[in-house]
VEXNUVO-813955 format. One record per residue (C-alpha): x, y, z. Coordinates in pm, 1 decimal. Layout:
<nodes>
@X X; Y Y; Z Z
...
</nodes>
This chain:
<nodes>
@X 2954.1; Y 16088.2; Z -3920.1
@X 2877.5; Y 15706.3; Z -3927.4
@X 3245.3; Y 15640.5; Z -3953.8
@X 3268.1; Y 15839.1; Z -3618.5
@X 2989.5; Y 15648.8; Z -3447.2
@X 3175.8; Y 15322.5; Z -3535.4
@X 3507.3; Y 15422.6; Z -3370.7
@X 3301.1; Y 15511.7; Z -3059.1
@X 3151.5; Y 15190.3; Z -3045.9
@X 3483.1; Y 15014.9; Z -3088.6
@X 3644.1; Y 15202.1; Z -2824.5
@X 3374.0; Y 15097.3; Z -2596.1
@X 3412.4; Y 14748.6; Z -2718.0
@X 3045.5; Y 14675.1; Z -2716.2
@X 2722.6; Y 14663.3; Z -2940.7
@X 2367.7; Y 14574.2; Z -2893.5
@X 2450.8; Y 14190.4; Z -2826.9
@X 2715.4; Y 14253.7; Z -2598.5
@X 2491.9; Y 14504.5; Z -2374.0
@X 2196.8; Y 14274.8; Z -2405.2
@X 2382.2; Y 13985.6; Z -2303.1
@X 2516.0; Y 14173.1; Z -2017.9
@X 2167.2; Y 14275.8; Z -1925.2
@X 2058.6; Y 13897.4; Z -1940.0
@X 2370.1; Y 13824.0; Z -1715.1
@X 2262.2; Y 14069.3; Z -1465.5
@X 1913.2; Y 13974.5; Z -1395.6
@X 2009.6; Y 13593.5; Z -1378.3
@X 2295.2; Y 13690.5; Z -1171.1
@X 2066.6; Y 13864.4; Z -945.8
@X 1851.1; Y 13564.4; Z -942.3
@X 2131.9; Y 13356.0; Z -857.8
@X 2297.3; Y 13540.0; Z -601.8
@X 1969.4; Y 13558.3; Z -416.7
@X 2013.4; Y 13170.4; Z -363.3
@X 2376.7; Y 13111.0; Z -374.3
@X 2510.9; Y 13281.5; Z -66.2
@X 2236.6; Y 13114.0; Z 143.3
@X 2281.4; Y 12794.9; Z 43.8
@X 2566.2; Y 12667.5; Z 242.1
@X 2385.3; Y 12840.6; Z 540.5
@X 2029.9; Y 12696.4; Z 455.3
@X 2227.1; Y 12333.9; Z 442.4
@X 2420.8; Y 12396.9; Z 746.9
@X 2167.4; Y 12550.2; Z 973.5
@X 1857.5; Y 12417.3; Z 837.7
@X 1889.3; Y 12118.8; Z 696.1
@X 2195.6; Y 12007.7; Z 930.5
@X 2403.0; Y 11892.9; Z 635.0
@X 2809.8; Y 11882.6; Z 740.5
@X 3074.8; Y 12057.3; Z 560.8
@X 3177.4; Y 11762.7; Z 332.8
@X 2839.4; Y 11728.6; Z 197.7
@X 2835.4; Y 12097.0; Z 106.6
@X 3158.4; Y 12042.5; Z -70.6
@X 3007.8; Y 11748.4; Z -235.8
@X 2694.9; Y 11919.5; Z -360.7
@X 2897.5; Y 12207.4; Z -490.0
@X 3179.9; Y 12012.5; Z -672.2
@X 2908.0; Y 11788.7; Z -833.7
@X 2688.7; Y 12092.8; Z -952.7
@X 2964.4; Y 12302.4; Z -1107.5
@X 3103.4; Y 11929.1; Z -1272.4
@X 2784.4; Y 11893.2; Z -1411.3
@X 2786.0; Y 12237.7; Z -1548.2
@X 3138.1; Y 12165.9; Z -1686.3
@X 3102.5; Y 11845.3; Z -1861.0
@X 2818.6; Y 11981.6; Z -2036.1
@X 3013.5; Y 12299.2; Z -2178.4
@X 3231.3; Y 12138.5; Z -2437.9
@X 2946.3; Y 11955.2; Z -2610.3
@X 2709.2; Y 12263.0; Z -2594.0
@X 2993.2; Y 12469.0; Z -2737.0
@X 3044.7; Y 12166.2; Z -3004.8
@X 2684.7; Y 12167.8; Z -3078.1
@X 2651.1; Y 12523.0; Z -3105.3
@X 2947.2; Y 12509.4; Z -3390.8
@X 2798.1; Y 12222.7; Z -3559.9
@X 2461.1; Y 12376.1; Z -3592.3
@X 2561.6; Y 12713.2; Z -3632.7
@X 2303.7; Y 12827.4; Z -3337.2
@X 2406.4; Y 13052.0; Z -3010.6
@X 2087.0; Y 13206.7; Z -2927.5
@X 1840.4; Y 12925.6; Z -2845.1
@X 2104.6; Y 12695.8; Z -2682.2
@X 2170.9; Y 13009.1; Z -2472.8
@X 1795.7; Y 13053.9; Z -2395.0
@X 1740.6; Y 12694.4; Z -2284.0
@X 2030.4; Y 12711.8; Z -2062.2
@X 1859.4; Y 13026.5; Z -1892.2
@X 1557.1; Y 12869.6; Z -1865.3
@X 1649.9; Y 12564.0; Z -1706.5
@X 1814.3; Y 12792.5; Z -1433.9
@X 1471.1; Y 12929.1; Z -1378.3
@X 1316.7; Y 12574.7; Z -1330.7
@X 1552.3; Y 12488.3; Z -1064.7
@X 1444.2; Y 12776.1; Z -826.0
@X 1090.3; Y 12598.4; Z -709.5
@X 1309.2; Y 12281.0; Z -608.2
@X 1547.2; Y 12470.4; Z -403.2
@X 1245.4; Y 12637.0; Z -228.5
@X 1053.5; Y 12303.8; Z -140.4
@X 1363.1; Y 12130.4; Z -47.1
@X 1352.5; Y 11927.2; Z 299.7
@X 1666.0; Y 11753.2; Z 257.7
@X 2023.1; Y 11826.0; Z 107.7
@X 1942.7; Y 11548.7; Z -178.2
@X 1675.6; Y 11809.4; Z -313.2
@X 1921.9; Y 12092.7; Z -283.3
@X 2113.5; Y 11884.3; Z -497.5
@X 1884.4; Y 11837.4; Z -722.9
@X 1850.8; Y 12214.9; Z -750.4
@X 2162.0; Y 12271.7; Z -767.5
@X 2245.6; Y 12011.9; Z -1044.6
@X 1962.4; Y 12149.8; Z -1251.1
@X 2083.5; Y 12524.4; Z -1206.2
@X 2419.4; Y 12411.8; Z -1332.5
@X 2290.8; Y 12206.8; Z -1607.2
@X 2137.1; Y 12521.6; Z -1742.2
@X 2491.5; Y 12691.6; Z -1695.2
@X 2638.6; Y 12425.2; Z -1876.7
@X 2419.7; Y 12456.5; Z -2184.6
@X 2440.1; Y 12839.2; Z -2212.1
@X 2774.1; Y 12938.8; Z -2139.8
@X 2962.4; Y 12846.5; Z -2480.3
@X 2700.1; Y 12977.2; Z -2703.2
@X 2722.4; Y 13268.2; Z -2490.8
@X 3079.1; Y 13339.3; Z -2476.3
@X 3071.6; Y 13289.2; Z -2871.7
@X 2812.2; Y 13561.6; Z -2936.2
@X 3009.8; Y 13801.0; Z -2732.7
@X 3336.3; Y 13707.2; Z -2925.1
@X 3182.3; Y 13721.1; Z -3283.7
@X 3025.7; Y 14086.3; Z -3162.1
@X 3343.9; Y 14242.5; Z -3086.2
@X 3671.3; Y 14363.0; Z -3246.4
@X 3990.7; Y 14163.8; Z -3151.6
@X 4138.6; Y 14476.3; Z -3037.8
@X 3842.7; Y 14519.4; Z -2764.8
@X 3783.7; Y 14208.1; Z -2648.5
@X 3895.8; Y 14234.3; Z -2299.9
@X 3684.7; Y 14526.2; Z -2223.5
@X 3385.8; Y 14363.6; Z -2371.9
@X 3419.8; Y 14059.9; Z -2194.4
@X 3481.5; Y 14282.2; Z -1889.8
@X 3155.4; Y 14480.1; Z -1925.4
@X 2958.3; Y 14150.8; Z -1932.2
@X 3120.8; Y 14024.8; Z -1619.8
@X 3063.3; Y 14381.6; Z -1483.6
@X 2706.5; Y 14378.3; Z -1579.9
@X 2671.8; Y 14062.2; Z -1454.8
@X 2823.4; Y 14096.8; Z -1108.9
@X 2616.3; Y 14410.7; Z -1072.7
@X 2354.4; Y 14125.9; Z -1057.4
@X 2550.6; Y 13965.9; Z -779.7
@X 2556.0; Y 14299.8; Z -578.7
@X 2161.5; Y 14351.1; Z -618.5
@X 2098.4; Y 13982.3; Z -551.3
@X 2259.6; Y 13982.3; Z -214.2
@X 2100.9; Y 14297.8; Z -100.3
@X 1785.6; Y 14192.8; Z -210.8
@X 1808.6; Y 13852.7; Z -12.9
@X 1933.6; Y 14072.9; Z 311.3
@X 1613.0; Y 14279.7; Z 280.4
@X 1347.2; Y 13983.7; Z 227.5
@X 1558.6; Y 13785.7; Z 552.9
@X 1515.0; Y 14094.8; Z 778.8
@X 1123.4; Y 14155.3; Z 678.8
@X 1048.9; Y 13785.5; Z 722.0
@X 1243.9; Y 13645.1; Z 1008.7
@X 1531.1; Y 13461.2; Z 798.4
@X 1289.3; Y 13274.0; Z 561.1
@X 1533.6; Y 13129.1; Z 322.5
@X 1252.3; Y 12962.2; Z 105.8
@X 1077.0; Y 13301.6; Z 52.1
@X 1404.4; Y 13451.9; Z -73.2
@X 1420.8; Y 13114.7; Z -322.6
@X 1050.3; Y 13153.4; Z -469.0
@X 1133.2; Y 13548.1; Z -502.7
@X 1467.9; Y 13460.4; Z -714.8
@X 1230.4; Y 13320.8; Z -1032.0
@X 1093.3; Y 13690.7; Z -1110.4
@X 1438.4; Y 13819.3; Z -1240.3
@X 1517.3; Y 13499.7; Z -1409.6
@X 1235.3; Y 13490.7; Z -1609.8
@X 1313.6; Y 13836.8; Z -1736.7
@X 1647.6; Y 13705.2; Z -1810.6
@X 1512.8; Y 13446.4; Z -2080.0
@X 1265.5; Y 13695.5; Z -2233.0
@X 1540.0; Y 13926.6; Z -2295.6
@X 1733.3; Y 13663.9; Z -2503.1
@X 1415.5; Y 13561.1; Z -2699.3
@X 1336.7; Y 13903.9; Z -2794.6
@X 1664.2; Y 14124.5; Z -2826.7
@X 1978.1; Y 13893.7; Z -2909.4
@X 2047.9; Y 13833.9; Z -3254.5
@X 2321.8; Y 13589.5; Z -3427.1
@X 2526.0; Y 13722.5; Z -3692.2
@X 2507.0; Y 13510.9; Z -3996.0
@X 2854.2; Y 13400.4; Z -4133.0
@X 3002.7; Y 13200.0; Z -4388.0
@X 3157.2; Y 12884.8; Z -4237.3
@X 3472.0; Y 12709.2; Z -4397.0
@X 3446.6; Y 12346.2; Z -4532.6
@X 3611.9; Y 12219.8; Z -4236.1
@X 3388.2; Y 12389.1; Z -3997.1
@X 3069.4; Y 12276.1; Z -4185.8
@X 3042.3; Y 11968.8; Z -3918.8
@X 3326.4; Y 12018.3; Z -3672.2
@X 3464.3; Y 11724.2; Z -3470.4
@X 3478.2; Y 11694.8; Z -3126.5
@X 3878.9; Y 11713.2; Z -3083.0
@X 4157.2; Y 11928.2; Z -2977.4
@X 4353.5; Y 11925.1; Z -3314.4
@X 4196.8; Y 12224.3; Z -3401.4
@X 4419.0; Y 12426.1; Z -3143.2
@X 4736.5; Y 12516.2; Z -3104.7
@X 5010.3; Y 12466.6; Z -2842.9
@X 4914.3; Y 12785.3; Z -2672.7
@X 4570.6; Y 12697.9; Z -2603.8
@X 4643.0; Y 12389.1; Z -2448.3
@X 4924.2; Y 12476.5; Z -2236.4
@X 4701.0; Y 12761.0; Z -2116.0
@X 4402.9; Y 12519.9; Z -2047.6
@X 4647.3; Y 12309.0; Z -1820.8
@X 4752.4; Y 12619.1; Z -1635.6
@X 4402.1; Y 12733.2; Z -1582.3
@X 4277.3; Y 12372.4; Z -1461.9
@X 4606.2; Y 12362.7; Z -1210.2
@X 4478.7; Y 12745.1; Z -1082.9
@X 4102.7; Y 12562.1; Z -1045.5
@X 4209.1; Y 12285.7; Z -895.1
@X 4260.1; Y 12495.8; Z -571.6
@X 3980.3; Y 12745.8; Z -627.0
@X 3725.8; Y 12555.7; Z -386.8
@X 3386.4; Y 12675.2; Z -374.5
@X 3270.1; Y 13025.8; Z -267.7
@X 3066.1; Y 12858.8; Z -14.3
@X 3375.1; Y 12769.7; Z 205.6
@X 3438.7; Y 13169.9; Z 199.5
@X 3099.7; Y 13239.0; Z 322.6
@X 3131.5; Y 12950.4; Z 588.4
@X 3466.6; Y 13126.7; Z 691.4
@X 3308.0; Y 13463.7; Z 755.1
@X 3043.9; Y 13283.2; Z 980.3
@X 3302.7; Y 13113.4; Z 1143.0
@X 3477.1; Y 13446.6; Z 1227.7
@X 3158.7; Y 13597.3; Z 1373.0
@X 2962.6; Y 13733.6; Z 1108.2
@X 2610.7; Y 13706.5; Z 1174.4
@X 2390.0; Y 13510.6; Z 909.1
@X 2190.1; Y 13816.4; Z 804.8
@X 2526.6; Y 14043.9; Z 746.2
@X 2630.9; Y 13742.8; Z 520.3
@X 2448.1; Y 13889.3; Z 209.2
@X 2596.8; Y 14217.4; Z 254.6
@X 2951.6; Y 14039.1; Z 278.1
@X 2895.0; Y 13888.0; Z -31.7
@X 2758.6; Y 14207.8; Z -181.4
@X 3087.9; Y 14396.8; Z -92.9
@X 3257.7; Y 14124.1; Z -261.9
@X 3045.5; Y 14167.9; Z -599.2
@X 3034.7; Y 14519.4; Z -599.6
@X 3444.0; Y 14548.9; Z -597.5
@X 3423.9; Y 14284.9; Z -857.6
@X 3204.9; Y 14477.0; Z -1076.9
@X 3412.4; Y 14824.7; Z -1032.5
@X 3723.1; Y 14688.3; Z -1136.7
@X 3624.8; Y 14477.5; Z -1419.6
@X 3594.6; Y 14739.6; Z -1665.5
@X 3933.6; Y 14902.3; Z -1560.0
@X 4110.6; Y 14568.9; Z -1579.0
@X 3963.8; Y 14501.7; Z -1904.4
@X 4076.2; Y 14832.5; Z -2063.5
@X 4424.0; Y 14778.8; Z -1891.5
@X 4459.2; Y 14434.8; Z -2036.3
@X 4360.6; Y 14530.4; Z -2373.2
@X 4670.4; Y 14834.8; Z -2314.9
@X 4934.6; Y 14647.3; Z -2155.7
@X 4859.4; Y 14276.9; Z -2228.5
@X 4623.3; Y 14018.0; Z -2103.6
@X 4881.2; Y 13801.6; Z -1984.6
@X 4997.5; Y 14045.7; Z -1736.7
@X 4688.5; Y 14125.8; Z -1613.3
@X 4609.3; Y 13723.2; Z -1559.6
@X 4934.5; Y 13675.0; Z -1356.8
@X 4839.3; Y 13971.1; Z -1145.5
@X 4544.9; Y 13780.7; Z -1056.3
@X 4687.3; Y 13436.9; Z -967.6
@X 4942.3; Y 13618.8; Z -754.2
@X 4655.1; Y 13831.5; Z -571.3
@X 4436.0; Y 13483.8; Z -542.4
@X 4745.8; Y 13320.1; Z -372.0
@X 4768.4; Y 13597.0; Z -132.8
@X 4411.1; Y 13642.4; Z -25.0
@X 4354.7; Y 13274.0; Z 40.3
@X 4683.9; Y 13281.4; Z 248.0
@X 4470.7; Y 13575.9; Z 450.2
@X 4175.0; Y 13364.1; Z 488.6
@X 4384.8; Y 13079.2; Z 619.5
@X 4534.1; Y 13296.3; Z 885.3
@X 4253.7; Y 13520.1; Z 972.2
@X 4041.7; Y 13482.2; Z 1228.7
@X 3934.1; Y 13842.5; Z 1316.2
@X 3592.4; Y 13939.9; Z 1119.9
@X 3720.6; Y 14286.4; Z 1013.1
@X 3997.7; Y 14128.2; Z 838.9
@X 3727.6; Y 13899.3; Z 658.3
@X 3571.4; Y 14193.6; Z 533.1
@X 3905.1; Y 14338.5; Z 386.7
@X 3993.1; Y 13960.3; Z 219.9
@X 3638.2; Y 13987.1; Z 43.2
@X 3727.1; Y 14327.7; Z -84.0
@X 4063.2; Y 14180.0; Z -238.0
@X 3868.6; Y 13877.8; Z -357.4
@X 3652.2; Y 14099.0; Z -566.1
@X 3951.0; Y 14266.0; Z -720.9
@X 4081.7; Y 13949.7; Z -804.9
@X 3783.2; Y 13852.3; Z -988.6
@X 3787.1; Y 14161.6; Z -1175.7
@X 4135.3; Y 14088.0; Z -1288.0
@X 4092.2; Y 13764.8; Z -1407.8
@X 3713.3; Y 13621.7; Z -1477.5
@X 3664.8; Y 13819.8; Z -1824.6
@X 4024.7; Y 13834.9; Z -1924.6
@X 4077.7; Y 13478.1; Z -1922.3
@X 3805.7; Y 13443.1; Z -2176.2
@X 3934.2; Y 13739.8; Z -2380.3
@X 4273.7; Y 13605.6; Z -2409.5
@X 4136.8; Y 13293.3; Z -2496.0
@X 3940.1; Y 13441.9; Z -2797.1
@X 4291.0; Y 13551.2; Z -2946.2
@X 4418.1; Y 13207.6; Z -2960.5
@X 4169.9; Y 13001.0; Z -3119.8
@X 4070.7; Y 12946.9; Z -3493.5
@X 3731.7; Y 13156.0; Z -3555.3
@X 3518.7; Y 12880.6; Z -3677.0
@X 3547.4; Y 12687.3; Z -3332.7
@X 3511.2; Y 12962.6; Z -3077.8
@X 3212.0; Y 12815.0; Z -2925.2
@X 3388.5; Y 12461.1; Z -2890.7
@X 3713.2; Y 12627.9; Z -2776.3
@X 3514.2; Y 12839.4; Z -2502.1
@X 3337.2; Y 12461.5; Z -2394.3
@X 3649.0; Y 12282.9; Z -2356.3
@X 3805.8; Y 12572.1; Z -2121.4
@X 3513.7; Y 12611.0; Z -1945.0
@X 3487.7; Y 12208.9; Z -1915.7
@X 3806.1; Y 12145.6; Z -1797.8
@X 3850.6; Y 12428.9; Z -1558.5
@X 3506.3; Y 12350.8; Z -1401.6
@X 3573.7; Y 11978.7; Z -1381.5
@X 3898.0; Y 12089.9; Z -1170.6
@X 3653.8; Y 12228.0; Z -920.4
@X 3504.6; Y 11893.3; Z -837.1
@X 3818.4; Y 11765.8; Z -685.1
@X 3852.6; Y 12124.7; Z -530.6
@X 3579.4; Y 12137.2; Z -353.9
@X 3555.6; Y 11775.7; Z -199.0
@X 3936.8; Y 11842.9; Z -112.4
@X 3838.2; Y 12149.6; Z 31.3
@X 3555.7; Y 12038.5; Z 251.6
@X 3753.8; Y 11721.6; Z 349.9
@X 4042.1; Y 11954.0; Z 450.1
@X 3785.6; Y 12153.7; Z 640.7
@X 3662.4; Y 11846.4; Z 856.5
@X 3937.2; Y 11676.3; Z 902.6
@X 4181.9; Y 11947.0; Z 984.2
@X 4060.7; Y 12303.8; Z 981.3
@X 3934.2; Y 12564.3; Z 810.2
@X 4285.3; Y 12698.4; Z 760.6
@X 4397.5; Y 12383.9; Z 582.3
@X 4142.7; Y 12440.1; Z 292.9
@X 4241.0; Y 12807.8; Z 215.0
@X 4637.5; Y 12673.9; Z 257.4
@X 4591.7; Y 12461.3; Z -45.4
@X 4420.3; Y 12692.8; Z -252.4
@X 4694.9; Y 12954.9; Z -188.4
@X 4966.5; Y 12673.6; Z -283.6
@X 4795.3; Y 12584.6; Z -593.0
@X 4769.7; Y 12934.4; Z -710.3
@X 5120.9; Y 13015.4; Z -647.4
@X 5204.9; Y 12681.1; Z -884.8
@X 4981.4; Y 12806.7; Z -1161.5
@X 5158.5; Y 13164.4; Z -1126.9
@X 5466.0; Y 13031.8; Z -1159.6
@X 5402.7; Y 12796.9; Z -1459.1
@X 5197.2; Y 13096.4; Z -1640.7
@X 5544.5; Y 13300.8; Z -1604.0
@X 5696.6; Y 13002.1; Z -1763.8
@X 5442.5; Y 13037.1; Z -2052.2
@X 5484.6; Y 13364.9; Z -2087.0
@X 5829.8; Y 13342.0; Z -2145.9
@X 5794.6; Y 13063.5; Z -2392.4
@X 5545.9; Y 13265.4; Z -2590.9
@X 5739.9; Y 13607.9; Z -2574.1
@X 5710.3; Y 13815.0; Z -2859.3
@X 5346.2; Y 13685.3; Z -2950.2
@X 5106.0; Y 13954.0; Z -2881.9
@X 4866.2; Y 13896.8; Z -2584.5
</nodes>
């Protein structure tokens, strides 16, 4: 009877840690996505910031998170702890909300985003390592995709909550920011009381791990380069929101547009993860690169609000095809004693590429047009897809 239960749990690809981690991300993303879709509108419409400043804020915020991810991952491997670093990171995100709510200039918004992303930098690699260590290798894609799906369900509820608050209280952005603190606190409490770490024997080489790439093989290094090239064109989603407004979608409907994107993301993530486990993670990742290139090209040429709704749907499917599956693939090509370090390196390199991506995106928008921002992103995704095809060809015969 016990054996049958184990088989079922393995098929599903999750256990207590995976489910609780998903719930943590659900509540924190609910909190974050009450705020995030409104930040570019708050900056532009209330504080009067231009597009280049918005791009700078998002680029600095995301890069801050990215720089810390590698050190947080290394520290997690070094001290053998995941849970408390994860709790500290989520706690910092909660502390950023009052700063946003009391902002009177773009500088305070930058400070809030900085603290929020500081928390993300601390928590991400230890969290990913907990997921990888709690899941059998054969079911990594569906486990990571389950987590991404639950995370994204929070991103569905968050904009919907913001939409109702804005409607009831006459576009009161600051009230939304204050209310977002509540689900963030729930997320932190879930970590403290329900996440458990697996004790394991560590090899001598892993007792005091050094922050170096010598632990990782060529597949890891090449994949990191390709992911960074793709990320270089993947500017902040704030530009997608501004494009939606530019085509005539009313500010009160922006959270619903973003909700639609996240709903498709949540619905597509688990089927995409199951497909990746069955047909190969690399194929699904390549499909995601190609879809992104086409979607960004669509954002570049579309001036009709109805077309924007359709593009947000496709963008949600793209996210389902890539976000969790890239990490699942990564987990198959890294040494077991350096999981958090590897996830940290990956997240840092990819995240650092978002600083120039967002700054370039904002500059192209101001200097030329919104279309230039999306043409650039489409081109970089096409380059990444071509390089990934070459990578797959070179790695042919090795199991994804």
